[in-house]
DOTORDO-514890 format. One record per residue (C-alpha): z, x, y; residue in three letters; residue number from 1. Coordinates in Angstrom, 3 decimals, padded with zeros to 6 digits. Layout:
# DOTORDO-514890
          Z          X          Y   code   pos
          Z          X          Y    ALA   NUM
...
END
This chain:
# DOTORDO-514890
          Z          X          Y   code   pos
    094.987    100.929    080.468    MET     1
    091.930    102.894    081.279    GLU     2
    090.010    101.081    078.671    TRP     3
    090.551    097.885    080.230    ILE     4
    089.688    099.641    083.900    ASP     5
    086.240    100.696    081.744    ASN     6
    085.780    096.881    081.012    ILE     7
    085.931    095.643    084.467    ILE     8
    083.656    098.854    086.080    VAL     9
    081.131    097.890    083.394    GLY    10
    081.197    093.859    084.342    LEU    11
    080.977    095.140    088.177    LEU    12
    077.926    097.585    087.172    ASP    13
    076.349    094.977    085.099    THR    14
    076.391    091.424    087.088    TYR    15
    077.718    092.824    090.323    GLU    16
    080.615    090.388    090.736    THR    17
    083.707    090.067    089.969    ASN    18
    083.895    086.534    090.076    ASN    19
    085.481    084.811    087.034    PRO    20
    083.719    081.602    087.325    TYR    21
    080.466    083.637    087.567    GLU    22
    081.186    086.285    084.723    LEU    23
    082.067    083.242    082.467    CYS    24
    078.353    082.025    083.056    ASN    25
    076.724    085.220    082.470    TYR    26
    078.596    085.919    079.011    LEU    27
    077.973    082.319    078.042    GLY    28
    081.621    081.211    077.933    ILE    29
    081.540    077.749    078.706    LYS    30
    084.941    076.770    081.348    ILE    31
    085.846    072.850    080.637    ILE    32
    088.667    071.518    082.909    LYS    33
    091.221    069.100    081.097    LEU    34
    093.820    066.407    082.175    GLU    35
    097.327    068.082    082.145    PRO    36
    098.382    065.789    079.740    GLU    37
    095.330    066.609    077.059    ASN    38
    096.765    067.154    073.678    ALA    39
    094.123    070.247    073.590    LEU    40
    096.490    072.274    076.021    LEU    41
    099.356    071.590    074.301    ARG    42
    101.197    071.685    077.224    LYS    43
    100.083    074.739    078.853    LYS    44
    097.795    076.026    081.543    ASP    45
    094.936    077.016    079.823    ALA    46
    093.672    078.539    076.848    PHE    47
    090.295    080.671    075.413    TYR    48
    088.837    079.775    072.581    TYR    49
    086.093    081.374    070.402    ARG    50
    084.439    079.506    067.402    ASP    51
    082.980    080.909    063.725    LEU    52
    079.727    080.695    065.539    GLU    53
    081.075    082.987    068.561    ASP    54
    080.828    080.045    071.310    LYS    55
    083.264    080.662    073.628    GLU    56
    085.115    078.515    075.599    VAL    57
    087.857    078.264    078.520    ILE    58
    089.979    074.834    078.520    PHE    59
    091.852    074.573    081.654    ILE    60
    094.353    072.377    083.695    LYS    61
    092.401    070.307    086.349    ASN    62
    095.225    070.244    088.450    ASN    63
    095.777    073.598    089.410    LEU    64
    095.083    075.023    092.838    ASN    65
    091.620    076.529    093.375    GLU    66
    092.925    080.482    093.785    LEU    67
    095.519    079.993    090.698    THR    68
    092.887    078.421    088.720    GLU    69
    090.680    081.198    089.611    ARG    70
    093.907    083.580    088.508    PHE    71
    094.282    081.938    085.355    ILE    72
    090.396    081.560    084.493    ILE    73
    090.150    085.672    085.004    ALA    74
    093.267    085.804    082.520    HIS    75
    091.230    084.113    080.081    GLU    76
    088.552    086.234    080.396    LEU    77
    090.594    089.059    080.052    GLY    78
    091.698    087.982    076.730    HIS    79
    087.845    087.520    076.003    ALA    80
    086.667    090.705    076.493    LEU    81
    089.925    092.914    076.005    CYS    82
    089.884    091.402    072.134    ASN    83
    086.742    090.703    070.842    PRO    84
    088.268    089.378    067.698    ASP    85
    090.568    086.979    068.877    LEU    86
    089.444    083.844    068.170    LEU    87
    092.384    081.631    070.540    ARG    88
    094.819    082.641    073.392    ALA    89
    096.703    080.814    075.532    SER    90
    098.249    081.234    079.215    PHE    91
    101.478    080.980    078.299    VAL    92
    103.808    081.963    081.156    LEU    93
    106.513    082.563    078.759    SER    94
    104.716    084.638    076.533    ASN    95
    105.712    088.831    076.972    LYS    96
    103.673    089.701    074.706    GLY    97
    100.856    092.890    074.522    LYS    98
    098.060    090.563    074.694    LEU    99
    098.938    088.315    077.693    GLU   100
    099.903    091.950    079.660    LYS   101
    096.354    093.056    079.180    GLN   102
    095.259    089.777    080.191    ALA   103
    097.286    089.872    083.233    ASN   104
    096.418    093.513    084.254    TYR   105
    092.742    092.694    083.243    PHE   106
    093.160    089.287    085.866    ALA   107
    095.037    091.484    088.853    PHE   108
    092.150    094.592    088.492    ASN   109
    089.104    092.591    088.217    LEU   110
    089.793    090.204    091.323    LEU   111
    091.610    093.490    093.160    ASN   112
    095.098    092.233    093.674    ILE   113
    097.088    094.951    094.160    PHE   114
    100.740    094.855    094.740    LEU   115
    103.039    097.809    096.113    ASP   116
    106.534    096.725    095.216    LYS   117
    107.894    099.165    097.801    SER   118
    106.067    097.178    100.591    ASN   119
    107.015    093.685    099.002    LEU   120
    110.394    094.638    098.968    LYS   121
    111.424    091.821    101.735    ASP   122
    109.784    089.073    100.089    LEU   123
    110.559    087.058    097.606    THR   124
    108.733    086.274    094.259    LEU   125
    107.812    082.675    095.565    LYS   126
    106.699    084.565    098.644    GLN   127
    104.398    086.994    096.983    ILE   128
    103.017    083.953    094.642    SER   129
    101.828    081.980    097.645    SER   130
    100.352    084.813    098.995    TYR   131
    098.715    086.355    096.283    THR   132
    097.806    083.369    094.397    TYR   133
    099.569    084.828    091.188    THR   134
    101.339    082.557    089.157    PRO   135
    105.535    082.616    089.888    TYR   136
    105.825    083.272    086.033    THR   137
    103.468    086.686    085.992    VAL   138
    105.222    088.255    089.119    LEU   139
    107.907    087.420    087.243    MET   140
    107.017    089.179    083.815    GLN   141
    105.995    091.676    085.977    LEU   142
    108.385    092.801    088.468    PHE   143
    111.317    092.225    085.654    TYR   144
    109.487    093.357    082.328    ASP   145
END
């Protein structure tokens, strides 16, 4: 996925940060935190939305821990930048589709989360999830897909 790496390099060169909150601000993508039971979330942790006038928003649960939230914001930013024709995408833990994999790849690389499976062989996925602040289900897809 060299093309995604090129997007990340371009962001780092242009904005000199890998902070997904700052990048969203620079790119005009608004982040709105919602109560977990808000109907807009449709029982998801977050979703990215672009309207027909190209206004962009990431809606996200307001009860996530800070580092998990950061990963999910990076994931949704990945949807925004990797698939510019996309109008809507959700952080769906069970979706193993191409767009979700691209967004996860973007988030891992933007946040410099590199997992060497050989170094992690004695850890459980829950331990790895806690250590990297990466959602458990994302790791399940990565390790068992």
